[in-house]
Residue, then its C-alpha position, 0 to 999 in steps of 0.5 A: m396558089t389555087n383556091d383548092e390549095l388554100i382550102q386544103l391547107a386550111a382543112s390541114v390545121i383542124n385538129p378539134r378538141k373538146t373540154d369542159t368549156g370550150l372547143f378549139a381547132d375545129v375550123g382552120c383558116a389559110l390566107l395568102s398575103i400580098e407578099n404570097k406567103v402564107y399563114l394559117g390558124v384555128c379558132a378557140n372557143s372557151g368558156s372565157n373568150v372566143f377568137c376565130a381561125e380568121q383572127n388567129a392566121i391574121g395575127s400571125m400575119i401581123t406578126d410578120s408586120v404584113y398587113r395585106i391580104a390576097k386570099i382568105v379562107a376557113v373551112w369546118k369539118d363535119q363528122q364524115n371528115k367532109v371540108h366545108v368552106i365558111s364565110p368569115c363572120g362580121n368581126c373578122r371581116q371588119m378586122m380585115l378592113e380596119m387593118d388595111r383599107e386595101n383588103l377591100n381588094a382581098e379575095v374571099i374564097l367561098d368554094k373552090d370555084k368562087t371568090v368575092t372580094l371583102e368589099e362585096l362581104l362589107p357593102y356598106h362599109t362607108w355608111w357613117k362617112k360625113q354626106 
């Protein structure tokens, strides 16, 4: 699956809903597992809690007892409906690492023509290691 296809899938689930206390589904995520299955998710920001689109997609993947990510992307649409790729936050990066260390090799899409590995986004992931 190409980066552009994953970007378009992530954008397809965006359906923003604003409430008095939150904003829901304004960021979408698509991830490709190592089993070549796509999982989708959206964010939810309420007055009581926040979870990212990546966490939602990862939760769906875990429900299938799958823990390894091949590629992942999160996107947001501006008021002109233009799609912007956004990098996973620190919590999402850490979650990907902690559920399976092999995810350090997962490709994180930063643009349709640019990916980096999760390891590149977490350069000091072993700083606490005994010396």
